[in-house]
C-alpha positions as CSV (number, residue, x, y, z in Angstrom):
1,M,0.0,0.0,0.0
2,I,1.3,3.5,-1.0
3,K,0.9,6.4,1.4
4,R,0.1,9.7,-0.2
5,A,2.0,12.8,1.1
6,F,2.7,16.3,0.0
7,T,5.7,16.7,-2.2
8,L,8.3,19.4,-1.5
9,V,7.0,21.4,-4.5
10,E,3.4,21.4,-3.2
11,C,4.6,22.6,0.2
12,L,6.6,25.4,-1.4
13,I,3.6,26.5,-3.5
14,A,1.4,26.5,-0.4
15,L,4.1,28.6,1.5
16,I,4.3,31.1,-1.4
17,I,0.5,31.5,-1.5
18,M,0.3,32.0,2.2
19,S,3.2,34.6,2.0
20,L,1.4,36.5,-0.8
21,I,-1.9,36.6,1.2
22,T,0.0,37.9,4.3
23,L,1.8,40.5,2.2
24,L,-1.5,41.7,0.7
25,L,-3.2,41.9,4.1
26,S,-0.3,43.9,5.6
27,L,-0.4,46.4,2.6
28,Q,-4.2,46.8,3.0
29,I,-3.7,47.5,6.8
30,R,-1.1,50.2,5.9
31,V,-3.5,51.8,3.4
32,I,-6.3,51.9,6.0
33,K,-4.0,53.4,8.7
34,S,-2.7,56.1,6.3
35,T,-6.2,57.0,5.2
36,T,-7.3,57.3,8.8
37,T,-4.3,59.5,9.6
38,K,-5.0,61.8,6.6
39,S,-8.6,62.1,7.5
40,L,-7.6,63.2,11.0
41,E,-5.2,65.8,9.5
42,R,-7.9,67.4,7.4
43,P,-11.3,66.8,9.1
44,L,-14.3,66.8,6.8
45,D,-16.2,69.3,9.0
46,W,-13.4,71.9,8.7
47,Y,-13.3,71.4,4.9
48,I,-17.1,71.9,4.7
49,C,-16.8,75.1,6.8
50,L,-14.2,76.6,4.5
51,T,-16.0,75.5,1.4
52,E,-19.2,77.2,2.6
53,L,-17.3,80.5,2.9
54,E,-16.1,80.1,-0.7
55,S,-19.6,79.1,-1.9
56,Q,-20.9,80.4,-5.2
57,D,-24.3,80.7,-3.6
58,H,-23.1,83.5,-1.3
59,Q,-20.2,85.0,-3.3
60,F,-18.7,86.6,-0.2
61,M,-16.4,89.6,-0.8
62,L,-13.9,90.6,1.9
63,E,-14.5,94.0,3.4
64,K,-12.6,94.2,6.7
65,V,-10.2,91.9,8.5
66,S,-9.4,91.9,12.2
67,N,-7.8,89.3,14.4
68,K,-11.1,87.9,15.6
69,K,-13.6,89.0,13.0
70,L,-14.1,89.2,9.2
71,Q,-16.6,91.6,7.6
72,L,-18.0,90.2,4.4
73,T,-20.5,91.3,1.8
74,S,-22.5,88.9,-0.3
75,R,-22.1,89.8,-3.9
76,S,-25.3,87.9,-4.7
77,S,-27.6,89.6,-2.1
78,G,-25.7,92.8,-1.2
79,L,-26.1,92.0,2.5
80,T,-23.2,92.5,5.0
81,Y,-22.2,89.7,7.3
82,E,-19.6,89.2,10.0
83,L,-17.7,86.0,10.6
84,Y,-16.7,85.7,14.3
85,G,-14.1,83.4,15.8
86,T,-14.7,82.6,19.5
87,D,-15.2,79.1,20.8
88,R,-16.8,78.5,17.4
89,L,-17.0,80.1,13.9
90,Y,-20.3,81.7,13.2
91,L,-21.7,84.0,10.5
92,S,-24.0,86.8,11.6
93,R,-25.8,89.6,9.7
94,A,-24.1,92.9,10.6
95,N,-26.2,94.8,13.2
96,R,-29.2,92.5,12.6
97,G,-28.8,89.7,15.1
98,G,-29.2,86.0,14.4
99,Y,-26.3,83.8,13.3
100,M,-25.4,80.6,11.5
101,L,-23.0,78.2,13.1
102,L,-20.3,77.1,10.7
103,F,-17.9,75.2,13.0
104,S,-17.8,74.4,16.7
105,D,-15.5,72.5,19.1
106,I,-12.9,75.3,19.1
107,K,-10.6,76.0,22.0
108,P,-11.5,79.5,23.1
109,G,-9.0,82.2,22.1
110,T,-7.3,80.2,19.3
111,V,-9.1,81.6,16.2
112,K,-7.0,84.0,14.2
113,F,-7.7,85.7,10.8
114,N,-4.7,86.9,8.7
115,E,-5.3,88.7,5.5
116,L,-3.2,87.5,2.5
117,A,-2.9,88.9,-1.0
118,G,-5.5,88.3,-3.6
119,E,-8.7,88.4,-1.5
120,R,-7.5,85.5,0.6
121,V,-7.6,85.0,4.4
122,K,-5.7,82.5,6.4
123,I,-7.9,81.1,9.2
124,Q,-6.2,79.3,12.1
125,A,-7.9,77.6,15.1
126,E,-7.3,74.8,17.5
127,R,-9.9,72.2,18.5
128,K,-10.5,71.5,22.2
129,N,-8.7,68.2,21.7
130,G,-5.5,70.1,20.6
131,Q,-5.8,69.5,16.8
132,K,-4.5,72.4,14.8
133,L,-6.8,73.7,12.0
134,I,-5.5,75.9,9.2
135,G,-7.2,76.9,6.0
136,V,-7.0,79.6,3.4
137,V,-10.3,81.0,2.0
138,K,-10.4,82.8,-1.3
139,F,-13.2,85.3,-1.4
140,Y,-14.8,86.8,-4.5
141,E,-13.3,89.9,-6.0
142,E,-15.2,93.1,-6.5
143,T,-16.6,93.5,-9.9
144,T,-17.2,97.2,-10.5
145,S,-14.6,100.0,-10.7
146,K,-16.6,101.9,-8.0
147,D,-16.1,99.0,-5.6
148,S,-12.4,98.6,-6.5
149,S,-11.6,102.2,-5.4
150,R,-12.8,101.5,-1.9
151,I,-10.2,101.3,0.9
152,R,-10.2,98.2,3.1
153,S,-9.4,98.8,6.7
154,V,-7.2,96.3,8.6
155,N,-7.0,96.0,12.4
């Protein structure tokens, strides 16, 4: 009677297949970890907040920049708004009350607005968990020559 056993070639093939499966799984785990790390570096809610400020629906133009507040005018509606940075970012109609919350969970006193060239503003903040948030918002440019002659005040 002949006993059947695995040959050396069959064992090597099984070993190679198992090695490939292990390699593919480890690569997949690395991809998942790097994706998680990247999503923590650029949180979706921060991206949505910045995108809302650049929205074509509002077409905000930059009027005035201070360390804790931006004054914006909507090119589409002509209304004036103020963007405040406290323990949250919120948009309010100038001298009219009411507000729209854009971003919360901010460590108090960490929001800063810095005006850059080309109708851009750098917004910096820190979350309560210590995560640093930085973004640059490009506002719409003024369209008429009358508007372009106006002087912007900076505090």
